[in-house]
C-alpha positions in Angstrom: 7.1 9.5 -28.8 10.6 10.9 -28.4 13.6 10.3 -26.2 15.9 12.7 -24.4 19.4 11.4 -23.4 20.3 12.1 -19.8 23.7 12.8 -18.3 24.9 11.6 -14.9 24.8 8.2 -13.2 27.3 6.9 -15.7 25.1 7.7 -18.7 22.8 5.4 -20.6 19.5 6.8 -19.2 16.9 8.3 -21.4 13.6 10.0 -20.7 10.5 9.3 -22.8 8.4 12.4 -23.8 5.6 13.2 -26.2 6.7 14.5 -29.6 5.0 17.9 -29.0 7.1 18.5 -25.9 10.4 17.4 -27.2 11.6 20.7 -28.7 10.7 22.7 -25.6 12.3 20.3 -23.2 15.5 20.0 -25.3 16.5 23.6 -24.6 17.9 22.4 -21.2 20.5 19.8 -20.3 18.9 17.0 -18.3 20.5 14.4 -16.1 19.5 11.3 -14.2 19.0 11.5 -10.4 18.1 8.8 -8.0 16.0 9.6 -4.9 16.1 7.9 -1.5 13.5 5.3 -2.7 15.8 4.3 -5.5 13.6 5.8 -8.3 15.4 7.6 -11.1 14.1 10.9 -12.4 15.0 13.3 -15.2 16.1 16.6 -13.6 17.8 19.9 -14.4 19.1 22.5 -12.1 18.0 26.1 -11.8 19.0 28.9 -9.5 16.0 30.2 -7.5 16.5 32.8 -4.8 20.2 32.2 -4.9 19.9 28.5 -4.3 20.5 25.7 -6.8 17.2 23.8 -7.1 16.4 20.5 -8.9 13.5 20.8 -11.5 12.0 17.4 -12.4 11.0 16.9 -16.0 7.7 15.3 -15.3 6.6 18.5 -13.4 7.5 20.6 -16.4 5.5 18.4 -18.6 2.5 18.5 -16.2 2.6 22.4 -16.3 2.6 22.3 -20.1 -0.4 19.9 -20.0 -2.3 22.0 -17.4 -2.1 19.2 -14.8 -0.5 21.3 -12.1 -3.5 22.6 -10.1 -2.8 24.8 -7.1 0.7 23.2 -6.8 -0.8 19.7 -6.4 2.0 17.1 -7.0 2.0 15.0 -10.1 2.3 11.2 -10.0 3.6 8.6 -12.5 0.9 6.1 -13.2 3.5 3.4 -13.8 5.5 4.0 -10.6 8.2 1.7 -11.8 8.9 3.8 -14.9 9.7 7.3 -13.6 11.5 8.2 -16.8 8.3 7.9 -18.9 7.2 11.5 -18.9 4.5 11.3 -21.5 1.2 12.9 -20.6 -0.5 9.5 -20.7 1.7 8.3 -17.8 1.1 11.4 -15.5 -1.8 12.4 -13.3 -2.5 14.9 -10.5 -2.0 13.3 -7.1 -2.0 14.5 -3.5 1.0 13.6 -1.4 -0.9 10.7 0.2 -2.1 9.4 -3.2 1.5 9.6 -4.5 2.7 7.6 -1.5 0.1 4.8 -2.2 1.6 4.4 -5.7 5.1 3.6 -4.4 6.6 0.2 -4.2 7.9 -1.5 -1.1 10.0 0.4 1.4 13.8 0.0 1.2 13.8 -1.6 4.7 11.3 -4.2 3.6 12.6 -7.7 4.2 9.7 -9.8 3.0 9.9 -8.8 -0.6 6.2 -7.9 -0.5 4.8 -4.5 0.0 2.7 -4.2 3.1 3.9 -7.6 4.5 6.3 -8.2 7.4 7.4 -11.1 9.5 6.4 -11.0 13.2 9.4 -12.7 14.7 7.7 -13.6 18.0 4.9 -15.6 16.4 6.4 -16.5 13.1 3.3 -15.0 11.4 3.3 -12.8 8.3 1.5 -9.6 9.1 -0.3 -7.6 6.4 -0.8 -3.9 7.0 -2.0 -0.9 5.0 -2.1 2.8 5.6 -5.4 4.6 5.2 -5.9 8.2 6.1 -2.6 8.3 8.0 -3.6 5.3 10.1 -1.8 2.0 9.8 -4.4 -0.8 9.7 -3.6 -4.4 10.5 -5.2 -6.7 7.9 -4.3 -9.9 9.6 -1.6 -12.4 10.6 -1.0 -15.3 8.4 1.0 -18.6 8.4 1.6 -18.3 4.7 3.2 -15.2 3.2 1.2 -15.7 0.0 -2.0 -15.3 2.0 -0.7 -12.0 3.5 0.0 -10.7 0.0 -3.6 -11.5 -1.0 -4.9 -9.6 2.1 -2.7 -6.6 1.2 -3.7 -6.6 -2.5 -7.4 -6.7 -1.7 -7.0 -4.0 0.9 -5.1 -1.8 -1.5 -7.7 -2.2 -4.2 -10.5 -1.3 -1.6 -8.8 1.6 0.1 -6.4 3.0 -2.5 -8.4 2.6 -5.7 -6.6 3.7 -8.9 -3.5 4.5 -6.8 -3.2 0.9 -5.5 0.3 -0.6 -6.0 2.4 -3.4 -4.8 6.1 -4.2 -5.0 5.8 -4.7 -8.8 4.0 -1.5 -9.6 0.3 -0.4 -10.0 -2.3 -3.1 -9.3 -4.7 -3.8 -12.1 -7.8 -5.6 -10.7 -8.8 -6.7 -14.3 -5.8 -8.9 -14.4 -6.5 -10.6 -11.1 -8.9 -13.4 -10.1 -10.6 -11.3 -7.4 -13.3 -13.9 -6.7 -10.6 -16.6 -6.0 -8.7 -14.2 -3.7 -11.8 -13.3 -1.7 -12.7 -16.9 -1.5 -9.3 -17.7 0.0 -9.8 -15.0 2.6 -13.2 -16.3 3.4 -11.8 -19.8 3.9 -9.2 -18.4 6.4 -11.8 -16.3 8.1 -14.1 -19.3 8.7 -11.4 -21.5 10.0 -11.8 -21.6 13.8 -9.0 -22.2 16.2 -9.2 -25.3 18.5 -8.3 -23.7 21.8 -11.8 -22.7 22.9 -14.9 -24.7 23.7 -16.9 -22.6 21.3 -14.2 -22.8 18.6 -13.3 -19.1 19.0 -10.9 -17.2 21.2 -12.7 -14.8 23.6 -16.1 -16.4 23.1 -18.1 -18.3 25.7 -21.6 -19.8 25.5 -24.2 -18.4 27.9 -27.4 -20.5 27.3 -28.5 -19.8 23.7 -26.3 -16.7 23.5 -22.5 -16.1 23.0 -20.6 -13.7 25.2 -17.6 -11.8 23.7 -14.8 -10.7 26.0 -11.1 -9.8 25.9 -8.4 -9.7 28.5 -6.1 -6.7 28.2 -3.4 -5.5 30.7 -4.7 -8.0 33.2 -8.3 -7.0 33.1 -11.2 -8.7 31.4 -13.4 -6.5 29.3 -17.0 -7.5 28.4 -17.8 -6.7 24.8 -21.4 -7.9 24.5 -23.7 -10.9 24.0 -24.5 -12.1 20.5 -26.9 -14.6 18.8 -24.0 -16.4 17.0 -20.4 -17.3 18.0 -19.1 -15.8 14.7 -20.6 -12.4 15.6 -19.1 -12.6 19.1 -15.7 -13.6 17.7 -15.7 -10.8 15.2 -16.5 -8.3 17.9 -13.6 -9.7 20.0 -11.2 -9.5 17.0 -12.0 -5.9 16.3 -11.3 -4.9 19.9 -8.2 -7.0 19.9 -6.9 -5.2 16.8 -7.7 -1.8 18.4 -5.9 -2.6 21.7 -3.1 -4.8 20.5 -2.4 -4.0 16.9 -0.3 -6.5 15.0 0.3 -8.5 18.2 -3.3 -9.4 18.5 -4.3 -13.0 18.4 -7.2 -13.2 16.0 -9.9 -15.7 15.2 -10.1 -14.4 11.7 -7.0 -14.0 9.5 -8.5 -11.1 7.5 -10.4 -8.1 8.7 -11.7 -6.0 5.7 
């Protein structure tokens, strides 16, 4: 392991590289540059087509290591250490995969990635983006429960690129069983404002009818053998129609 001192930003920044790349990279002067997300990268400038262009060190390392495939971007595994440009901390990643590995957005006010406060209800809403679609994971009284919902959702949908506000999520360091048990506890906790114990569910003989009111009209969603199935059907439709404003029976929809 070797270190390359960087100019700019008042000095004091260094980039970490593999020994075998040190001599090659040292032929240029590198400096520290902060992007809009607040991450600091090692960059140099080069004139391409008459324009000054920033070249990031980790992309140069990726080219040396044969990681650059058809121009596919390269991602730092440890998203919080963007100056660690050793091969072991780099991997090919699509733009979407790269985005999953980022921390919380700069306008985040909850301090937790994927969690925001719904001011009208006072609930903490957990959301995650999957395939370009923002999915509501649930509305919670406790911000800690919203974080659990986001963490489980990130592990499920983002895999090795799952990250939270502290960096990459390592499932091996988490008590997944306890987290899932907590979500199950919330999921099975019925509200008290319905005769069946569930919003949008009414009993019809030995069956349970699911329905939702949207824009002043009642929509019939089906008849089920159990109130839980009827309530779940109603929640799915509510999330589809009303997004994070939906009033749900179940706090977490996986």
